N, C-alpha and C positions, 0 to 999 in steps of 0.2 A: 610435541615438537621437534623440530628439526637440529641436528648438531649443527653449531655454527663453525665456518671454516675455519681454520688454524691461521695464525699468523707467524710467521719463521723468518729468521735473518738470512743473512746470505750464506750460511754454511747449514741450513734447514734446521737450525735448534729452535725450539718452540718460545716463542714470545707470548703467545695468547693462544688458548687451546680451551676444551671442555672438561671441567671436572665430575664425576659422577656424584652424585647426591644420594645418599640411602635413607628412607622412609619407612620406618616401621610402623605395621597395621596389626591391629587386630580383625580377624574374621568371623564375623558372628555365625556361629552355626546351629543355632535354634534352641541351645537348651535353655529351660528356664532359670536352672541354677547351676552355677559353675560347678564342673566335677574337680575331684582331688587332683587331676593330673592337670586340668586347667588353672587351679591355685598354684600348683607346683612352678607351672609355667610361668605366671606372672611372678611368683616369688622370685624365679631365677632373672627374669627380664628387669625386676626391681633391684638387684643386685648389681647385674651389668652396668645398667643405664643411670644408675643412684637415683631412682624414681621413688618417691612415695606414693603409693595408690589410694590411700587413705586420705590425703589433702584434696580439698576441693570435689571431694565425693567423686574422684576419677573411677573408684573400682565400680562404684553405682553407674556410672556411665558407660562401662565395658559391659557391664551385667545385661543394662537394656539393650545395647546394640547386639548382644549376641542373641537375644531372644528374639529379634527382629530383623534377624540375618543381615545385618548391616555391619559395614566395616568401620573402623573407629581410629583415628592416628593416637599411637602410642608416643611417637618421638620423629621429628623431624632431623635429618643431618645428621646420624649418628655415626661414628668414626668407622673407619676399617676394622679395627682391632675388635670394637664392640661388635659388628657384623658377625666377624669370625667367631665370638666368644657363642653367641645367640645361634650360629649355626651348628656350633660344638655342641652347647649343651642343650637346645632345645630343637633338636632336628627331627623329632617324632609328632611335634605339635603340628594339628590341622589349622589351630586359629591365626598363627604367627605368618605373616608373608611381608615382602619387602617389594616397594616400588623404588624402582631406578630411576631419577632423572640425572639431568646434567645441567650444571652452571659453568657461566665463561670463568674461566682463570687465568690470571696475569702472573705467569710463573715467577716472575723477578720481582714484583709488587710494582715499585714507583720508576723503574727503569723504562726510560724512553716514554714516559706517559702521556704527553703531550701531543708526542707522534699516533701512539696506539689509539688514545682516546678511550670512553666508557661509554656502556650500555645503559637503557633503563627498559623497562618491561613493556611492551606494545601490546595492548589489551584487546586492540581490534583483531588481529591475527594470533595471539596467544604466543608470540616471538619476545624477542628482544630486539631492540632498535638501537641503533648507535647515535650517540650524541655529540660526540666532537671526535677530532681524529680521523684516523682510517675506518675505526668502525662505523663512524658516519660516512664518510665519503663513498664506501663501497659495502653499504649497508644491503643493496641487493644482491652481491655476488656473494657476501659472506654469510648472508641469513637461510640460505636455503629454501626447501618447499615444504610446509605444511602438510603432514598425514591425516587422514580423517578414519574417524572408528564409528561404527554404527552400533550403539547399544540397542539390545531388545528385553523388553520388559513386559511383565504380565500385567492384567487387570489392577493388581495392587500396588503398581509402581515398582515392583521388586524384579531386578534385572537377573534374567535368565540366559543370555547369550551376549555375545561381543564378537563383532565381525571389523576385521582391518579391512575398510576400502581402498585405503590408499596408504602407499608406504611413505614417511618422512623422506627427503633427499635433502643430504649435508650438503650445506655451502662449500664453495670452492675456496681454496686457500689463497694467501697473499705471501710471496716471497718479498721480503724487502733486501735492501741495498746494506741496512745497518749491519755491523760486526759486533755480537753481543757482548764478545770480550773487551772491543775497543770501546763499548759503550759503557761496560762496567768501568773499566780506566776511568773515562771521561768523569762519569758521576762520582768517583772518589777522590776528586781534587777540590771540591765544593765543600765548604764547612757549613755546620749547621748556621743557619741563619743568613748565610751569603745569599744574595740576589742576583740573578745574572743569567749567560748562555754561554753555551760552548758549541763548535762545530767542527767535525773532522769531516772533508770533503777530497776525493779523488780529483785533481783536477784536470785530469785526461777525459773522464766521461762523466763527471758530476756527481757520481755514486756519493750519495751521505753514508760514511762508514760509522758516525755517532752524531748525535744530536740531542743535546739538553737543553732545559730550562728550569731555572729554580727560583722559588720553592716549585717544587712537582706535588703530584697525589700518588695514590694508591687506588687503582681502577677498581680493586677489588672491593671496597668499601659500598660502592653505589649498587652492589648486587644485593644489599639488604637494606632495611631502612634506617634512616639516620635523621635525628632530631635536627631543628630548625636552629638550634643554638650550637650543635656541633658544625653544621653546616657552614654557618656564618664564620666561626673560630678557624675551622681548619682550612676553608676556600675562599670565602669571600674577604675577609680583613687582610691577608697576605696576597691576594689577588692571585690566588695558585693555578687558576686557568690560563692566565695569559701566557701563551707560548712568546717568552723572550726573545727566541732565536730567529723567529720569523715574523712576527706582528709587531712586537714593540719596535720603537724607532727612538735613535739616540743622536746627538751630536756626534760627526765622526771624530772630531779633534783633529789631532795631527797627523793621521792618517791620511785623511786628506790631502794634505801636504803631496801626497803623491801625484795627484790630479793636480795641483797647482805648479808642481815642478814639468810636470807632462805639459801643461799648456803652455808655462813660460819658455819652453826648450823650442816646443813644436813652431810657435807663433815669433821666436828669435828674439823674445825679450832677454833671455840668457841663454847658455850653453854650458856643455859640460867641464869647460875649462875655466867657466867665470870664477871670479875671485871676489871676497865678499869681507867686510870686517865689522864684526858684529861687536856695538859698544852698548849692547843692551836694550836698545829701543831705537826706533826712528821718531821722525816728527813730521806728521802728516795734517795740514789744517789746524795747526797750532795746538795740535793734541799728540801726547806721547803713546805710539804703540808699541808694548814691551814684549821682548824676547823672552821665552822661559826662563832663561837663565838672565837675573837683571844685571847682573855683573860683567855680561856681556862672553862672547866665545873666542871673540879677537878674530884674525886673519885666518881665513881657511877656503879651500876649494867649494864647488858645488856639492860634489858626493860627500865630503865630510860635513857640511851644514846639513845636510839632510840627514844623515848618521846622528847627527847630534840632536836632530828636531829643531834645530834653530828657525825662529820665525821670520829675520830678518828678510831673507831671500823673497819668501814669500809675498813680504809686505813691498817689497820692491817690484815685483809681477805684478801684484794688485793695483799699485799705483800707475799702471800702464795699460792695465788691461779693464775691459768692459766687465760687468758681471754677466752679461748674458753669454759673452766669449768665455768666460768660466764654465759656466752651467753647460755649455756643448762640448766641453772636456768631462764633466762630470756623467755626462748622459753618454759618452763615449764609453765609459767604463761601468755602464749598466745602472748608473744612480737614477732616482726619481722615476724608476718604473720598475713595475713586478718582474722578478726572474723567471716566473713561468713554473714556480714550484707547484705540486700537486696538491699540497693542501693550503690552508689559509695563510696569505702573507700579506704585509703592506708594503706600498711604492716608495714610502718615505718622501723627501720633499729636498728639492733644487731650486733655490728661489732665482727670479728673474725679475727684469723692470716689469713685466707685465703681470705677474703674479704678487708683487707686492701694490701695484697701485689697485687689482681688482680685490685682492683680501683685505689690505689693510687702509686701502685709500690712501696712501701714501706715495710719493716719488722715491726713486732707491738713491740712497747718499752714498757718495765714494767711501766714504769710509767705511761704510758696511760691508764694502769689498774686501777691505783688508781682513778684517775679522771672518770673510766666509773663506778667504785663502789659507786659514789656518785651521777651517771645520769647526766654527761657530756660528755666529749669527743664527740663520734659519735653518741652515741645512738638517736634514735628519735622514740617518739610513739604518736600515736593519743589520745583525751581524750575518744574515745569510748574504744581503749583497756585497757585504766585507769580504768575506771568504770567496766570493767571485772575483773581486777587484785582485786580491794578492795571487790567486790562480792565474787570473789573464795576462798578469806580467810575464808568467814562465812558460804559459803557452802559446801566446801571442793570440787568443781567443776567449771569447766569453762562453762559459758552459751553463746549459739547463741544468738546476741541482736535480738530482732524482731521487727517490726514495723507494721506488720498487724496481727490482731487477728487469722487469718486462719493457719498462719506458723507453723508448726510443732515445738514443745520446743525441742532443742539438748544440751545437754550436755557432757562434756568430764573430765575424774577425774583429779583433780590436783594432780601431781606426788610428794606430799610434804607429808612428816610424820606427823601424828597427833599431837604429841608433838610440831613440829616445828610450825604448825599452830595455835595451842594452845598460844604459846609463842607470836607470830604474833597478834593475837588478844588482848592479856592482854597488849603488848606495845601500840596498837593503842588505847586503851583506855587512858593509860598513856599520850598519845597527847594530848586527851581533857582535863583530869584532871590537868597536871602540866605542858605540853609542849606548842608546837608552836601552838596549836589551843584551848586555853585553853578558850577564849571568847565562844566557843561553849557548854563548858561545864556547862556554867552560865543560859542556857536557860531550863526551868523546863518541864516536862512531855516528855523529850526525852531521850533515850538510845543511847549514840553518840561513834563511833569509828573513828578516822580520821587520815590522813596524808596530811602534808604539802610537798609544794617544792617551791623553788626559782630559775628559770631556767636560767643560765647566759647565753646571746645571743652575747658577744662581750669580748675583751680581758679585764682582770682585769685592765690592766694598761691604758684604755683609759678613759678618764675624760669623765662621763655621763651628759655631757650639752644637749646633743640630746637626746629626748624621744626615738629615734630608739634604743640606746645604753643599754636602762633600761632593767631590767631581766623581764621574765614572770612569773606570780603567778600562783601555782596551787594548790589544794586542792582536795583531793577524801575523800568520807564519806560514811558510813555506819551508818544508824540511824533507829530508832523505834518509833512511838509516840503511847505512851499509849499502848493499845494492840492490834494494828493495825499490818500490815505484814510490815516486812522492808522494806527499800530503799536504794539504793546505787545512790550515787551522785558526779560528778565531774564538778568543776568549772576552768575554764584555762583564765585569762585576761593577755592580751599581754602589754608588755612594762610599765609595772606599779612600776618595782623596788622591791618589796617585796610579798610575800605571804601573808603578811597579809591583803591585798587587797580582795584575793580571799577569806578569812576567815569571812572577814565582809561581803561579798557577801551571803554566806552560812549561816551565822547567820540573814541576813536581811532575805533570804528566809524562814530559818525556822520558823521565829516569824511569818512571812506572813501565812506559812503553818499552822501552829498552829491556828491563829486567824480565818483561813478560815475554819478549822476543828469545831472551837468551836461555830461560828457565821454564817458560810456562805458567809463572806463578803471577797471580792477581794480587796486589796487596791491598789491606785494608778494605777488603768487600765484607759487608754484612754476610756474616754465615747462615742466617735465616733465610736469605733469599736465592741462596747457590747450595744448600746441602743436598738438593736432590737433582742437581744437574751436571755432577761429576766435574766441578771446577775447583782447582786446587787452588787454595786460598791462604794469606799470612795475614794476620791483624797485628799491627805493631804501630806505635807513634811514630808519627814521621818526625824526622829528624833534620 
C-alpha cells in the first residue's frame, strides 16, 4: 500500500501524516513440537505484550501453524516500546518477525477536522479513500500508486518466493494556508458544548489562517471500527460533520446594516452627515418596528447610529428602497452566491420579489424590506461570506478565500464608492470605541474595526425557555497587531442570546494572539495534542 501524501500548514508543520503500525507474527519453521528456546521466546513475548497464550487455545494454534510452515499473527499494533523490548530480549529467535504498515495519523486530533476530512478503506485497490474535506477533494493526488508483489508457491500451496514487481509511489503533499499556531489559538476560545464557527483570513490575498467549526471530530477514530451507537452519539446527534464555517447558513443580523447603510448612501437616501432621532421605534403601516434599544438612542449622526447598531436609520432607508435594490447591494458585497472556496460551501440567500413569488407563491410585502434591512427576514449567509464582507471594506475588493498555498489569488472590485467605504470604516471604528464591541477597544497594541450582530432565530413572542429559541451571536472584525499585516476575523456562536458572547470570545482570542506574538506561548491547549510537536503551552483557567 502506498504512503499517503502529507498535509502540512503554511510553515510546513505536519497536520496529517503516516504513522508506522507494527504487527508481530510467528513464522512457522516446521517443528512438530516447540523447542525449549521457542517456549522461552513465547514466555518473554507473553510478559512484554501481556498475553496469556493458554487462553482460547492460542498456544495450540501457534504449534499447529508452526508445523505447517505458516505464519500466525500474535498481536497487531504493538507499541514502539514493546517492539524495542522484543528486539532486545528475543533477537536470536528465528520465529518472530515484524510486519510494518502505515496508518493515517492526524497529529492534532480534532484540529481543523472539517478542513482535513477523514478516511475509510477502499477495498477495490487496497488503499484508503478520502470521505470528506481535503482528504476527499484531493484523493487522487494524496493516495499515491499501489505497488505489486508476485508470490511464488509450490504444488502444496506453500510460498517459496516473493518478487516485488512494482514499487508503490507515495502520494503528493498538500501545503495549506492554515497556520497551525493560529488554528490552535482559535480552537481554544470555544468552550465545551458551544456550537459555532471561527475564521481568520488575510484580507489581502484570501489566505485562510485558521478556520474552525464546532462541534468537531477526531479523524483518527475512523481508522478503526466504530459501533453504530457510538457513531450516532459522537457524530449524528450533534451534527458534528456539518462545517458551520462554510456550509451552514444564518441570518446575518445587524452585520447586514453595513449593506443597508451602503445602499442608502449610494442611492442618496441618507449621507454621512445625516442626523437621526431614535425614539425606540418607527411606525410603518400601523405597525411598530422597534430599535434594539426600546427606550431609544436619542439624537445622533449616521456614524454613531451604525456604531450603536441602531435600527432606525435602516428602517428609514428601507421605507424608500425596493427589496430588489437592497438585494443588488447585497450581491455587490458577495452575498447570495458562493465565494469560490475550494471545499464545499453554501451560497446563502438574498431574497427578491421574484424569489418570494417563485418559492413562497406570495408577493413581497413592504414591511418585509424593513426586516431585511437589519439582517432578518429570509436573508441567509455563511461565516465565510461575512469574513469577505469585512475584508472588502478595507481592501476595496472581494477576495476568493484560499486554503492551499498554491491557489491563485483572485479578486473582484467592490462596486461601492470610495467615500461610502470611508464612511463604513469610520463607523466600524466607532463600534469598537463607543459601540457594541467596546470591549475590544480596551486591548492594547491593536487597531480594530468591528460589527456585531444578534440573529433572531424565532418569533419575538416566543418565551426563550428552551435554548433552541435563543439568538445567534455574530462578530466580524478587521484588526492589525502593531506593524503586522492585517487580518479579518469572524466569530459565530449559535443560540446564546446576545452578540456579547461573540465579542467576549473575540477579545479572548486577541489577548491570546498578543501573548503568543510576545512570548510564543499558546494558552489552554490540550497537552495531549501538542506533546510531540515542540509547542510551548500553558494550561490555566481563563480569567
